[in-house]
C-alpha positions in Angstrom: -141.4 -152.0 -54.8 -140.2 -154.3 -58.4 -138.3 -157.8 -57.3 -135.9 -158.9 -60.3 -135.1 -162.9 -60.8 -132.5 -164.5 -62.2 -133.8 -165.1 -66.3 -131.6 -168.6 -66.9 -131.0 -171.2 -70.0 -132.1 -174.7 -69.0 -129.1 -175.7 -67.9 -129.1 -173.1 -65.0 -126.9 -170.5 -66.3 -127.8 -166.5 -65.7 -128.8 -165.4 -68.8 -129.9 -161.6 -67.5 -131.9 -160.1 -64.4 -135.7 -159.8 -64.8 -138.6 -158.2 -62.9 -140.9 -161.0 -61.4 -143.6 -160.4 -63.7 -142.0 -159.9 -66.9 -140.8 -163.5 -66.7 -144.2 -164.5 -65.6 -145.5 -162.8 -68.3 -143.6 -163.8 -70.6 -142.7 -167.1 -69.2 -138.9 -166.8 -68.9 -137.1 -169.6 -67.0 -136.4 -168.1 -63.7 -134.6 -169.9 -60.4 -137.2 -170.9 -57.9 -137.0 -173.3 -54.9 -138.9 -175.4 -52.4 -137.8 -176.4 -48.6 -138.8 -179.8 -47.2 -139.7 -179.7 -43.8 -139.4 -182.8 -41.8 -139.6 -183.4 -37.4 -137.3 -185.3 -35.8 -139.3 -188.5 -36.5 -139.6 -188.1 -40.2 -142.8 -186.5 -40.5 -143.0 -183.6 -43.6 -144.7 -181.1 -43.3 -147.3 -179.7 -45.4 -149.3 -176.8 -46.1 -152.4 -175.8 -47.3 -151.7 -172.2 -50.1 -153.5 -169.3 -49.5 -156.6 -169.0 -51.1 -155.4 -165.3 -52.3 -152.2 -167.2 -53.7 -152.0 -166.4 -57.5 -151.1 -169.8 -58.7 -152.4 -173.1 -57.2 -154.3 -171.1 -54.3 -155.5 -173.2 -51.8 -153.2 -176.2 -53.0 -151.3 -178.5 -51.0 -147.5 -177.7 -51.3 -144.6 -177.2 -48.8 -144.2 -175.0 -46.5 -141.5 -173.0 -47.6 -141.4 -172.5 -51.7 -139.7 -169.6 -53.2 -138.3 -167.4 -56.3 -134.1 -166.7 -56.1 -134.0 -163.3 -56.3 -131.6 -161.1 -58.2 -128.1 -160.9 -56.3 -129.4 -164.2 -54.4 -127.4 -167.6 -54.3 -129.7 -170.4 -53.7 -128.6 -170.8 -50.5 -128.9 -167.1 -49.6 -133.1 -167.0 -50.2 -133.5 -170.3 -48.5 -132.1 -169.4 -45.5 -134.3 -165.5 -46.1 -137.8 -167.4 -47.1 -137.4 -170.5 -44.6 -137.8 -168.1 -41.8 -139.8 -165.5 -43.6 -142.7 -168.0 -44.2 -141.8 -170.6 -41.7 -140.4 -168.4 -38.3 -137.7 -171.4 -38.2 -133.8 -171.1 -39.0 -132.6 -174.3 -39.9 -129.5 -175.8 -41.9 -131.2 -176.9 -45.1 -130.1 -179.9 -47.1 -129.3 -179.5 -51.2 -131.0 -182.3 -52.6 -131.0 -181.3 -56.6 -132.7 -179.1 -59.1 -135.2 -179.8 -61.8 -136.5 -177.9 -64.8 -140.4 -177.1 -64.6 -141.1 -175.7 -68.1 -144.8 -175.7 -67.9 -147.2 -173.5 -67.4 -148.1 -171.6 -65.5 -144.1 -172.6 -64.4 -141.1 -171.8 -66.0 -138.5 -172.4 -63.6 -135.6 -174.1 -62.4 -135.9 -175.7 -58.9 -133.6 -176.4 -56.4 -134.9 -178.7 -53.3 -133.6 -178.7 -50.2 -135.0 -180.5 -46.8 -134.4 -179.5 -43.3 -135.2 -181.2 -40.2 -136.7 -179.0 -36.7 -139.0 -179.9 -33.9 -139.3 -175.8 -33.8 -143.3 -174.3 -33.6 -143.7 -173.4 -37.1 -145.1 -170.2 -37.6 -146.6 -169.6 -41.2 -147.3 -166.3 -42.8 -151.3 -166.4 -43.5 -150.2 -164.7 -47.1 -148.0 -168.1 -47.7 -150.3 -170.8 -46.4 -153.7 -171.2 -44.1 -152.6 -174.8 -42.6 -149.8 -176.7 -41.8 -149.9 -180.3 -40.5 -146.7 -182.7 -40.6 -147.6 -186.6 -42.2 -145.6 -189.7 -42.0 -144.3 -190.6 -45.7 -147.2 -192.8 -46.9 -149.9 -190.1 -46.2 -147.4 -187.9 -47.6 -147.2 -190.2 -50.9 -151.0 -190.6 -51.3 -152.1 -187.0 -50.2 -149.4 -185.7 -53.5 -150.6 -188.5 -55.5 -154.2 -188.0 -55.3 -154.6 -184.2 -53.7 -154.7 -181.1 -55.6 -150.7 -179.9 -55.2 -148.4 -176.8 -56.6 -146.7 -178.2 -60.0 -143.3 -178.3 -58.3 -144.1 -180.7 -55.1 -144.3 -184.6 -56.8 -141.1 -183.9 -58.3 -139.6 -182.7 -55.3 -141.1 -185.1 -53.1 -139.5 -187.7 -55.7 -136.0 -186.1 -55.5 -136.4 -186.3 -51.3 -137.1 -190.5 -51.9 -134.6 -190.9 -53.9 -131.5 -189.7 -51.9 -130.1 -192.6 -49.7 -131.7 -193.2 -46.6 -134.1 -190.7 -46.9 
């Protein structure tokens, strides 16, 4: 089944709908998102992406990163993908968005956070493991290890919010 995304400009205004593969192969800006999942002790859950992923295989990422399908709002996409990728239903908090326009990614990335103590059930097609880290350890990993291109900026956006 063909998946359609929003083709957007640098201000996130919709231009048209576009097939996912066409957006990627032609470097068209499209909508995406990431959810930073924390436990009640304020530890962030980071995952190791599946080695089968097309981009950033076996790299550190949040436990939920996704494309916004055409016809969805960012919030609808967050709720759907958070459940599909982690098995949890939690209330996401919008933190902001940023432009990521460098190979291999050409996206407007909306960043959300959520807190849960539910046991995560990761989709093995998305991630092979996950661990909760305190803020200092997360900073060290994100700075020194191979991550997705969007994780460092999403993490920085989270840390800039009042009382992270």
